[in-house]
N, CA, C and O atoms as a GROMACS GRO file, in nm:
protein
  368
    1MET      N    1   0.034  -0.108   0.030
    1MET     CA    2  -0.004  -0.013  -0.020
    1MET      C    3   0.098   0.093  -0.009
    1MET      O    4   0.207   0.056   0.034
    2ASN      N    5   0.081   0.248  -0.046
    2ASN     CA    6   0.117   0.357  -0.068
    2ASN      C    7   0.070   0.385   0.000
    2ASN      O    8  -0.051   0.372   0.015
    3LYS      N    9   0.227   0.493   0.149
    3LYS     CA   10   0.152   0.550   0.225
    3LYS      C   11   0.135   0.668   0.198
    3LYS      O   12   0.132   0.727   0.307
    4ASN      N   13   0.116   0.773   0.080
    4ASN     CA   14   0.144   0.863   0.072
    4ASN      C   15   0.003   0.867   0.020
    4ASN      O   16  -0.036   0.983   0.011
    5ILE      N   17  -0.109   0.752  -0.026
    5ILE     CA   18  -0.272   0.832  -0.001
    5ILE      C   19  -0.327   0.846   0.134
    5ILE      O   20  -0.332   0.787   0.242
    6LYS      N   21  -0.364   0.951   0.078
    6LYS     CA   22  -0.442   1.019   0.225
    6LYS      C   23  -0.545   0.897   0.263
    6LYS      O   24  -0.575   0.829   0.166
    7LYS      N   25  -0.606   0.858   0.388
    7LYS     CA   26  -0.680   0.748   0.473
    7LYS      C   27  -0.782   0.923   0.438
    7LYS      O   28  -0.743   1.038   0.454
    8THR      N   29  -0.960   0.852   0.369
    8THR     CA   30  -1.057   0.874   0.475
    8THR      C   31  -1.085   0.963   0.532
    8THR      O   32  -1.019   1.041   0.462
    9THR      N   33  -1.158   1.068   0.653
    9THR     CA   34  -1.149   1.075   0.793
    9THR      C   35  -1.282   1.002   0.831
    9THR      O   36  -1.236   0.891   0.803
   10ILE      N   37  -1.386   0.978   0.865
   10ILE     CA   38  -1.423   0.906   0.943
   10ILE      C   39  -1.534   0.958   1.060
   10ILE      O   40  -1.566   0.870   1.140
   11LYS      N   41  -1.570   1.036   1.071
   11LYS     CA   42  -1.593   1.174   1.158
   11LYS      C   43  -1.662   1.048   1.268
   11LYS      O   44  -1.705   0.945   1.215
   12ILE      N   45  -1.667   1.057   1.369
   12ILE     CA   46  -1.684   1.014   1.478
   12ILE      C   47  -1.785   1.036   1.612
   12ILE      O   48  -1.730   1.087   1.710
   13THR      N   49  -1.950   0.995   1.629
   13THR     CA   50  -2.058   1.144   1.748
   13THR      C   51  -2.043   0.983   1.801
   13THR      O   52  -2.055   0.872   1.747
   14PRO      N   53  -2.008   1.034   1.941
   14PRO     CA   54  -2.033   0.965   2.105
   14PRO      C   55  -2.212   0.938   2.078
   14PRO      O   56  -2.258   1.002   1.984
   15THR      N   57  -2.308   0.849   2.156
   15THR     CA   58  -2.445   0.879   2.151
   15THR      C   59  -2.428   0.938   2.347
   15THR      O   60  -2.480   1.048   2.362
   16SER      N   61  -2.388   0.901   2.434
   16SER     CA   62  -2.414   0.917   2.524
   16SER      C   63  -2.329   1.070   2.630
   16SER      O   64  -2.333   1.176   2.567
   17VAL      N   65  -2.279   1.078   2.735
   17VAL     CA   66  -2.261   1.182   2.773
   17VAL      C   67  -2.139   1.129   2.881
   17VAL      O   68  -2.128   1.046   2.971
   18TYR      N   69  -2.084   1.195   2.836
   18TYR     CA   70  -1.896   1.132   2.913
   18TYR      C   71  -1.943   1.196   3.098
   18TYR      O   72  -2.026   1.283   3.126
   19PRO      N   73  -1.850   1.110   3.199
   19PRO     CA   74  -1.858   0.922   3.162
   19PRO      C   75  -1.897   0.915   3.207
   19PRO      O   76  -1.921   0.983   3.307
   20CYS      N   77  -1.954   0.790   3.153
   20CYS     CA   78  -2.028   0.643   3.112
   20CYS      C   79  -1.947   0.605   3.178
   20CYS      O   80  -1.847   0.647   3.237
   21GLN      N   81  -2.057   0.426   3.145
   21GLN     CA   82  -1.911   0.288   3.152
   21GLN      C   83  -1.971   0.248   2.978
   21GLN      O   84  -1.887   0.170   2.932
   22TRP      N   85  -2.044   0.264   2.909
   22TRP     CA   86  -1.999   0.204   2.722
   22TRP      C   87  -2.118   0.333   2.705
   22TRP      O   88  -2.184   0.411   2.774
   23ASP      N   89  -2.095   0.295   2.560
   23ASP     CA   90  -2.148   0.386   2.445
   23ASP      C   91  -2.104   0.331   2.339
   23ASP      O   92  -2.000   0.269   2.317
   24ASP      N   93  -2.241   0.374   2.241
   24ASP     CA   94  -2.208   0.376   2.048
   24ASP      C   95  -2.118   0.485   2.018
   24ASP      O   96  -2.097   0.588   2.082
   25LEU      N   97  -2.080   0.450   1.932
   25LEU     CA   98  -2.001   0.552   1.836
   25LEU      C   99  -2.027   0.550   1.728
   25LEU      O  100  -1.983   0.458   1.658
   26ILE      N  101  -2.130   0.677   1.658
   26ILE     CA  102  -2.160   0.652   1.540
   26ILE      C  103  -2.070   0.741   1.406
   26ILE      O  104  -1.979   0.824   1.416
   27ASP      N  105  -2.144   0.679   1.270
   27ASP     CA  106  -2.058   0.809   1.191
   27ASP      C  107  -2.144   0.868   1.195
   27ASP      O  108  -2.218   0.871   1.294
   28SER      N  109  -2.166   0.944   1.068
   28SER     CA  110  -2.152   1.102   0.991
   28SER      C  111  -2.371   0.983   0.947
   28SER      O  112  -2.465   1.051   0.987
   29LYS      N  113  -2.401   0.893   0.904
   29LYS     CA  114  -2.492   0.843   0.916
   29LYS      C  115  -2.567   0.758   1.015
   29LYS      O  116  -2.660   0.678   1.003
   30ASN      N  117  -2.494   0.805   1.120
   30ASN     CA  118  -2.620   0.757   1.272
   30ASN      C  119  -2.591   0.570   1.212
   30ASN      O  120  -2.686   0.496   1.234
   31ASN      N  121  -2.477   0.512   1.148
   31ASN     CA  122  -2.490   0.361   1.176
   31ASN      C  123  -2.328   0.381   1.267
   31ASN      O  124  -2.239   0.466   1.266
   32VAL      N  125  -2.360   0.210   1.361
   32VAL     CA  126  -2.335   0.252   1.449
   32VAL      C  127  -2.156   0.196   1.382
   32VAL      O  128  -2.147   0.124   1.283
   33ILE      N  129  -2.028   0.248   1.460
   33ILE     CA  130  -1.926   0.170   1.388
   33ILE      C  131  -1.857   0.053   1.522
   33ILE      O  132  -1.850  -0.070   1.518
   34ALA      N  133  -1.823   0.127   1.606
   34ALA     CA  134  -1.871   0.062   1.717
   34ALA      C  135  -1.896   0.034   1.867
   34ALA      O  136  -1.777   0.047   1.895
   35THR      N  137  -1.925   0.019   1.930
   35THR     CA  138  -1.924   0.022   2.115
   35THR      C  139  -1.816  -0.047   2.223
   35THR      O  140  -1.784  -0.161   2.256
   36ILE      N  141  -1.776   0.110   2.262
   36ILE     CA  142  -1.654   0.088   2.344
   36ILE      C  143  -1.741   0.070   2.523
   36ILE      O  144  -1.796   0.164   2.581
   37TYR      N  145  -1.735  -0.001   2.551
   37TYR     CA  146  -1.742  -0.074   2.670
   37TYR      C  147  -1.602  -0.012   2.842
   37TYR      O  148  -1.514   0.069   2.814
   38THR      N  149  -1.610  -0.051   2.952
   38THR     CA  150  -1.509  -0.075   3.051
   38THR      C  151  -1.476  -0.205   3.047
   38THR      O  152  -1.536  -0.275   2.966
   39LEU      N  153  -1.416  -0.240   3.096
   39LEU     CA  154  -1.364  -0.372   3.147
   39LEU      C  155  -1.458  -0.376   3.202
   39LEU      O  156  -1.549  -0.407   3.126
   40LYS      N  157  -1.506  -0.354   3.351
   40LYS     CA  158  -1.629  -0.406   3.392
   40LYS      C  159  -1.758  -0.438   3.300
   40LYS      O  160  -1.823  -0.543   3.305
   41GLU      N  161  -1.776  -0.350   3.231
   41GLU     CA  162  -1.904  -0.349   3.187
   41GLU      C  163  -1.935  -0.483   3.037
   41GLU      O  164  -2.017  -0.526   2.956
   42GLY      N  165  -1.816  -0.492   3.084
   42GLY     CA  166  -1.784  -0.588   2.915
   42GLY      C  167  -1.787  -0.692   2.959
   42GLY      O  168  -1.862  -0.774   2.905
   43LYS      N  169  -1.680  -0.742   3.112
   43LYS     CA  170  -1.750  -0.880   3.122
   43LYS      C  171  -1.852  -0.898   3.117
   43LYS      O  172  -1.888  -0.996   3.052
   44LYS      N  173  -1.963  -0.809   3.187
   44LYS     CA  174  -2.048  -0.860   3.186
   44LYS      C  175  -2.201  -0.903   3.004
   44LYS      O  176  -2.322  -0.892   2.984
   45ASP      N  177  -2.074  -0.951   2.924
   45ASP     CA  178  -2.142  -0.979   2.872
   45ASP      C  179  -1.987  -1.070   2.742
   45ASP      O  180  -1.947  -1.068   2.625
   46ASN      N  181  -1.970  -1.112   2.832
   46ASN     CA  182  -1.821  -1.180   2.841
   46ASN      C  183  -1.702  -1.117   2.748
   46ASN      O  184  -1.630  -1.194   2.684
   47PHE      N  185  -1.685  -0.983   2.741
   47PHE     CA  186  -1.597  -0.986   2.618
   47PHE      C  187  -1.439  -0.941   2.735
   47PHE      O  188  -1.431  -0.891   2.847
   48LYS      N  189  -1.372  -0.974   2.670
   48LYS     CA  190  -1.241  -0.957   2.660
   48LYS      C  191  -1.185  -0.823   2.614
   48LYS      O  192  -1.208  -0.764   2.509
   49SER      N  193  -1.104  -0.788   2.719
   49SER     CA  194  -0.979  -0.602   2.694
   49SER      C  195  -1.019  -0.664   2.590
   49SER      O  196  -1.079  -0.770   2.567
   50GLY      N  197  -0.955  -0.544   2.504
   50GLY     CA  198  -0.874  -0.546   2.334
   50GLY      C  199  -1.012  -0.457   2.221
   50GLY      O  200  -1.089  -0.373   2.268
   51ILE      N  201  -1.015  -0.496   2.087
   51ILE     CA  202  -1.049  -0.477   1.979
   51ILE      C  203  -1.093  -0.577   1.927
   51ILE      O  204  -1.005  -0.650   1.880
   52THR      N  205  -1.301  -0.647   1.902
   52THR     CA  206  -1.293  -0.764   1.892
   52THR      C  207  -1.430  -0.651   1.735
   52THR      O  208  -1.504  -0.554   1.753
   53LYS      N  209  -1.400  -0.733   1.604
   53LYS     CA  210  -1.530  -0.718   1.536
   53LYS      C  211  -1.642  -0.809   1.575
   53LYS      O  212  -1.612  -0.912   1.635
   54GLY      N  213  -1.802  -0.774   1.539
   54GLY     CA  214  -1.825  -0.855   1.660
   54GLY      C  215  -1.941  -0.900   1.519
   54GLY      O  216  -1.943  -0.794   1.456
   55LYS      N  217  -2.049  -1.016   1.429
   55LYS     CA  218  -2.095  -1.011   1.288
   55LYS      C  219  -2.166  -0.949   1.287
   55LYS      O  220  -2.181  -0.894   1.177
   56ASP      N  221  -2.286  -0.896   1.426
   56ASP     CA  222  -2.310  -0.740   1.238
   56ASP      C  223  -2.184  -0.662   1.208
   56ASP      O  224  -2.226  -0.594   1.115
   57GLY      N  225  -2.068  -0.630   1.223
   57GLY     CA  226  -1.991  -0.585   1.160
   57GLY      C  227  -1.951  -0.489   1.245
   57GLY      O  228  -1.843  -0.438   1.214
   58ILE      N  229  -2.016  -0.435   1.367
   58ILE     CA  230  -1.964  -0.317   1.467
   58ILE      C  231  -1.872  -0.400   1.517
   58ILE      O  232  -1.891  -0.521   1.512
   59TYR      N  233  -1.761  -0.348   1.570
   59TYR     CA  234  -1.699  -0.325   1.605
   59TYR      C  235  -1.645  -0.307   1.843
   59TYR      O  236  -1.645  -0.208   1.917
   60ASP      N  237  -1.608  -0.472   1.872
   60ASP     CA  238  -1.639  -0.447   2.041
   60ASP      C  239  -1.527  -0.383   2.054
   60ASP      O  240  -1.424  -0.444   2.025
   61ILE      N  241  -1.514  -0.210   2.111
   61ILE     CA  242  -1.365  -0.199   2.152
   61ILE      C  243  -1.426  -0.201   2.437
   61ILE      O  244  -1.520  -0.166   2.507
   62VAL      N  245  -1.318  -0.251   2.453
   62VAL     CA  246  -1.292  -0.286   2.539
   62VAL      C  247  -1.203  -0.210   2.672
   62VAL      O  248  -1.093  -0.254   2.706
   63VAL      N  249  -1.238  -0.147   2.708
   63VAL     CA  250  -1.102  -0.031   2.826
   63VAL      C  251  -1.044  -0.093   2.917
   63VAL      O  252  -1.113  -0.193   2.936
   64ASP      N  253  -0.937  -0.094   3.002
   64ASP     CA  254  -0.900  -0.070   3.132
   64ASP      C  255  -0.994   0.032   3.139
   64ASP      O  256  -0.957   0.140   3.186
   65SER      N  257  -1.054   0.025   3.120
   65SER     CA  258  -1.055   0.176   3.233
   65SER      C  259  -1.233   0.262   3.344
   65SER      O  260  -1.355   0.273   3.358
   66LYS      N  261  -1.125   0.288   3.378
   66LYS     CA  262  -1.292   0.329   3.521
   66LYS      C  263  -1.460   0.339   3.485
   66LYS      O  264  -1.568   0.284   3.503
   67GLU      N  265  -1.384   0.469   3.412
   67GLU     CA  266  -1.541   0.508   3.313
   67GLU      C  267  -1.447   0.530   3.201
   67GLU      O  268  -1.329   0.498   3.183
   68ILE      N  269  -1.558   0.611   3.113
   68ILE     CA  270  -1.494   0.634   2.995
   68ILE      C  271  -1.530   0.744   2.873
   68ILE      O  272  -1.622   0.748   2.792
   69THR      N  273  -1.392   0.850   2.901
   69THR     CA  274  -1.459   0.966   2.889
   69THR      C  275  -1.420   1.012   2.748
   69THR      O  276  -1.438   0.918   2.670
   70VAL      N  277  -1.370   1.128   2.683
   70VAL     CA  278  -1.361   1.209   2.592
   70VAL      C  279  -1.201   1.148   2.568
   70VAL      O  280  -1.201   1.112   2.451
   71GLU      N  281  -1.075   1.122   2.623
   71GLU     CA  282  -0.982   1.045   2.650
   71GLU      C  283  -0.996   0.932   2.522
   71GLU      O  284  -0.968   0.928   2.403
   72VAL      N  285  -1.074   0.820   2.652
   72VAL     CA  286  -1.040   0.744   2.673
   72VAL      C  287  -1.088   0.680   2.539
   72VAL      O  288  -1.020   0.599   2.477
   73VAL      N  289  -1.231   0.731   2.494
   73VAL     CA  290  -1.235   0.721   2.333
   73VAL      C  291  -1.136   0.741   2.229
   73VAL      O  292  -1.093   0.672   2.136
   74ARG      N  293  -1.109   0.869   2.279
   74ARG     CA  294  -0.958   0.958   2.143
   74ARG      C  295  -0.877   0.839   2.135
   74ARG      O  296  -0.824   0.835   2.024
   75ASN      N  297  -0.844   0.729   2.216
   75ASN     CA  298  -0.783   0.673   2.224
   75ASN      C  299  -0.805   0.529   2.188
   75ASN      O  300  -0.692   0.487   2.162
   76ALA      N  301  -0.878   0.446   2.174
   76ALA     CA  302  -0.910   0.358   2.160
   76ALA      C  303  -0.974   0.361   2.001
   76ALA      O  304  -0.986   0.249   1.952
   77LEU      N  305  -1.018   0.480   1.908
   77LEU     CA  306  -0.997   0.522   1.826
   77LEU      C  307  -0.849   0.525   1.738
   77LEU      O  308  -0.850   0.460   1.633
   78VAL      N  309  -0.750   0.582   1.766
   78VAL     CA  310  -0.620   0.550   1.724
   78VAL      C  311  -0.574   0.416   1.743
   78VAL      O  312  -0.506   0.384   1.646
   79ASP      N  313  -0.583   0.317   1.834
   79ASP     CA  314  -0.632   0.169   1.836
   79ASP      C  315  -0.687   0.097   1.705
   79ASP      O  316  -0.616   0.022   1.637
   80LEU      N  317  -0.825   0.127   1.674
   80LEU     CA  318  -0.900   0.091   1.605
   80LEU      C  319  -0.870   0.155   1.420
   80LEU      O  320  -0.892   0.115   1.306
   81GLU      N  321  -0.799   0.296   1.499
   81GLU     CA  322  -0.753   0.262   1.270
   81GLU      C  323  -0.674   0.214   1.272
   81GLU      O  324  -0.648   0.260   1.161
   82LYS      N  325  -0.538   0.113   1.306
   82LYS     CA  326  -0.480   0.000   1.364
   82LYS      C  327  -0.530  -0.155   1.294
   82LYS      O  328  -0.475  -0.254   1.246
   83VAL      N  329  -0.655  -0.112   1.321
   83VAL     CA  330  -0.676  -0.195   1.298
   83VAL      C  331  -0.832  -0.252   1.175
   83VAL      O  332  -0.884  -0.361   1.153
   84THR      N  333  -0.852  -0.132   1.133
   84THR     CA  334  -0.942  -0.172   1.057
   84THR      C  335  -0.839  -0.024   0.877
   84THR      O  336  -0.866  -0.002   0.759
   85ASP      N  337  -0.748   0.017   0.960
   85ASP     CA  338  -0.676   0.068   0.889
   85ASP      C  339  -0.750   0.230   0.756
   85ASP      O  340  -0.712   0.279   0.650
   86LYS      N  341  -0.902   0.259   0.883
   86LYS     CA  342  -0.880   0.400   0.855
   86LYS      C  343  -0.884   0.498   0.945
   86LYS      O  344  -0.829   0.458   1.047
   87ARG      N  345  -0.931   0.628   0.960
   87ARG     CA  346  -0.892   0.698   0.981
   87ARG      C  347  -1.039   0.721   1.124
   87ARG      O  348  -1.114   0.625   1.138
   88TYR      N  349  -1.060   0.834   1.206
   88TYR     CA  350  -1.166   0.816   1.279
   88TYR      C  351  -1.115   0.998   1.321
   88TYR      O  352  -1.000   1.041   1.319
   89MET      N  353  -1.231   1.068   1.354
   89MET     CA  354  -1.220   1.175   1.408
   89MET      C  355  -1.336   1.170   1.491
   89MET      O  356  -1.435   1.120   1.438
   90LEU      N  357  -1.347   1.218   1.635
   90LEU     CA  358  -1.439   1.306   1.727
   90LEU      C  359  -1.483   1.345   1.722
   90LEU      O  360  -1.426   1.442   1.672
   91VAL      N  361  -1.618   1.380   1.739
   91VAL     CA  362  -1.675   1.501   1.701
   91VAL      C  363  -1.773   1.530   1.817
   91VAL      O  364  -1.846   1.433   1.838
   92SER      N  365  -1.794   1.627   1.892
   92SER     CA  366  -1.916   1.652   1.979
   92SER      C  367  -2.010   1.762   1.923
   92SER      O  368  -2.112   1.792   1.984
   0.00000   0.00000   0.00000
C-alpha cells in the first residue's frame, strides 16, 4: 500500500454523555461503528479487553478504564485505526 495515499477520515459522534460505562460510536450517517465498554461493563457480556469485530460488523472496544471519557475514546479510536486502516475523528 502506498503510504502517500490519504486515508478518508470518518467523523465519529458519541451517543452518551461522558463519563459513562459504555457508549455507541456513530458515523455521520448514524451507523454504529463501534461500541466502547469499560472492562467491568464488557465482562457482563463476556467481552475481553481489546478490539473485536462482532458478527454484525460493529467493533466492540473494551478498555481497562474505570469510566469512558473523551480521552479514553480518542485513544481507543487510535487503536481502532490500526485494526481497520481507516482514520477516525471524534466530534461532539
